[in-house]
N, C-alpha and C positions, 0 to 999 in steps of 0.2 A: 366383492372388493378386489381391486387389481393389485399387482405386486407392489407398486409404489405406495399406495395408501395402506396396504397391509403392514409394511415395515414402519411407516410413519405412525400408524395407530399404536404399535408396540412401543415406539420411542416416546410417545406422549404419556404412556403409563410408567415409563422407566424413572426410577428415583436415583439409581446409581448405575454407572457403567464401569465394568472392570475391563481394562485393556491390557493385553499381554502379547509379547512377540511369540509367534508360532515356533520360530527357529530357536528362540532363547538367546539369540546373539545380541539383541538390543541391550545397551548398557543399563537402562532402566527397564528391567524385564517386565515389570507390571506397574500399572498406575490405576488409581480409582478416581473417578470424577463424580462429584455430587451434582445431580441434575435437578435438584429441587428449585434452583434458581431458574425462572422461566427463560431468561436470556441465554443461560448456558444450555438449557434444553433445546432452545430454538436453533442455536448454532450447530449443535450436533445433528439435529433433524435436517437442517439445510445441507450440511456436509455429507449426509448419508442418503440424500435424495437419489433415486434411481429412475431411469427413463425407458429402458428397453431390455428385452431378453438377450442374453449373450450366450456364447458357447461355453460349456462347462470346462473349467480349468482342471487339469489332472494333478496339479501340485497341491500341497497342503495349505497353501496360502501364506501370507506374511504376518498379519495381525488379527488377533481374535478379540471380538467385542462381546462381552457377556452383560446383558441388561437384567437388572433386578428391580422388583417393585418395592414399595415402601416397607413391606414386611420381610423383605429379604428373599422372596421367591424369584427364581430365575424365569424370566420371560422369554428370552431368546439368546441364541449364540449365532453371531454373524461373523464371517471371516472375510477379510480384505485380501484380494489377490492383485499383486503388481500395481497397486495404486489406481486400479481402473474398474474392477468389478467386485461384487459382493456375492458370497454364497450363503444360503440359509436353507435349512431343511424344509421350509414351507414352499420353496421354489423348486421346480423340476430342473432348472438350470440356473446359471449365474445371471445376475442382473448388472447392467452397465451403469456406473455412476454418472449422474448428470455432469458433474465436474469433479473428477478425482483429486484435483489439486486442492480443493477445499478441505477434503478429509485429511490429506497429508499435512496441510497447514494446521489443521485442528490438532493432530497428533503432535506436531512440532511444538505448538504452543503449550501443550499439556505434558511436556517432558519426554516425548518419544520422537526424537529428531531423525532416527535412522531411516524410516521409510521415505521421508522427504529427501534425505541425502541420497538414498539409493535411486530414487526416481530421477533426481537431477543428474546423477552419474549415468544412468541408463539413457537419458535424453541426450547428454553430451556424446555418449558413445554412438548412439544412433545417428546424430548429426554428422559426426566424424565419418562413420561408415558410408552415409549418403554422399558426402563430399568426395570420398575416395572412389566410390562407384562412378560418380559423374566424371572425375578425372580419368578413370580407367576407360570409360566409354568414349571420352573425347580423344583418347590416344589409340583407339581401335583403328587398325590399318584400313585404308581405302580398299574397297572391293569386298568387304565382309558385311555390307549392308543387308539387313533382314535376318541376320543370325544372332543379334544381340539378345533377344528374348530367350532363345534356346540356350545360350551360354549362361545368362544370368540365372536361368532356372536350375542350373547345377547346384547353386548355393542353397536354393529353397528345398531341393529334394535330397541333397546330400550325396548325389551321384557324381562319379568321375566322368570326364568327357569320353564319349564312346569312340571306338575306332572309326565309325562311319562319319561322325561329326568332324573329327580331326582330319579325315581324308578330304571331306568337302572343303574345309577351311584351307587345307594345303593347296588344293586345286585352284581355289579362288585367289589365293596369294600369288601363285605362280603365274596366273593370267594377268594380275594387276602389276606384279613386280617381276618381270622376266629375268631381271638381273639378280643373281643370288645375294649380292652384297646389299643391294637396295632392300631386298626382302629381309635380310638379317637385321638391318637398321630399323626397319619398321617393327619387327618383333621385339627387339631390344627396347625400343621406345615404349611399346605397349606393356612389356613385362616390368619396366621400370616405373610404371604408373600404378595408380591404386594404392593399396596399403604399403606396398614395397617390402613386406615382411618375407622372411625365409621360412617361417612356419606360422601356423595359426591364422592363416589368411582365408578369405572366402574362396570356396572351391572354384568359382568362375575364373579367378585369377590364375588357376593352374593351366588354363588353355594355352596362353602364349608360351608358358614354360614347357609344356609338352611339345609344342611346335618347334621351339628352339632346340629341343633335345635331338631333333632329326637333322639339324643344320650342321654340315661338316665344320669341324673346328677351324679349318683354313678360312672358310667364309666368315666365321665370327671374328677371327683375328684381323682379316682385311677390313671388315666393317668397323671394328674398334680403332683401326688406324686411320680411318677416313677423317678428313678435316672438318666434316660436318658434325662429328660426334659432340654431344653435349652431356651435361650431368645426368640427364634421364637415361641416356644410353648406358653410361657407366653403372647407373643404379640397376638397370636390367641385367647387365653382365655380372655384377656381383651377386645378385639374387640367383641367377642361373648357375654360375660356376661354383658357388659355395653351398648351394641348397642340397637337400637330401636326395641322392640318387637321381640327379637331373640328366645325366648323360650316360650312354652305354660304357664309354671309356673315360669317365670323369676324372679319375685320378691321373691317368696319363695325359689327358688334355690340359689339366691345370698345371701339371708338372712342366709341360712344354710351353707355358706362357712366356713371352719375352719379359725380361726383368723390368724394363720401364713400365710395361703394361701392368705387370703384377703389382709394382709399387703404386701405380696410379689407382688401381682398383682397391688396394688395401687402404690407401689414404681416404678414398671415398667412403669405405665402410667405417673407418674410424670416426668420420665426421657424422655418421648416422646416429640417431637417437635410439636405434633398435639394438638393445644389448645382445639379443640372440644373433643378429647379423654380424655384429662386431666379433662375437666369440667364434663364429664359424669362419669369418674372414681371417682371424688370427690363426686358426687351425690350418686353413687351406692355403693362405697367401703369404703369411709372414715367413721371412727367411728362417731357416733352422738356427737354433742357438748353438754357439760354439761350445 
């Protein structure tokens, strides 16, 4: 008997399923569903169909399903992980659901909407992150071709960019943009793309920030006074100048900003939907109160 038929065999014998939130955060912490109705039983069996062996999840899971027979004996305990896999002691690893959305929808219909809502929120967050990554890649300066995979890998591994990688990128940028102001504009454009956050952003977005930290403040100021400057350049400048320890002489550099530029960057930050950026901009760029 393979893994899919093994679980289905248990479900066929189940008379009642007790469902509870593993975390206890679900408003309806526990529900009981009578499976004596063949249609109800068939819905759950279809929703819990599995198709392949997956990697074991190290977390406790999200939702616990306890199946009981007609006499009240417990047949099995199965745990749902992230709306996608099931763990069961009869399996050596987790099994991938044929269609996790079916089980989330089943839970929603039976009074436990939290897992479906969380899955939808995760999906929207993933789509937003993918769009930000595409925008960030599109803004990558010319001359850095072939380095994207290594830079994106920083976010997957949790590592900061190495000195060797930063040195290679610096050399490439200097070859492509011999003029330091052109180079600064390209980096500001890049850093102003992606999530645009001052904190909590993917690690790969740190790379243009690290490179900007070595650009002399005079070159940055000249670049920001260039008539070609657009919103995305200001976005990169705000992110860089008010971020956490982004320059060796950050306090002095920000203090020396021309007042029109300071006001322009502050206005840009205030238009942002990022409350963290707004707060940091007020701290660094707003004129002192009398």
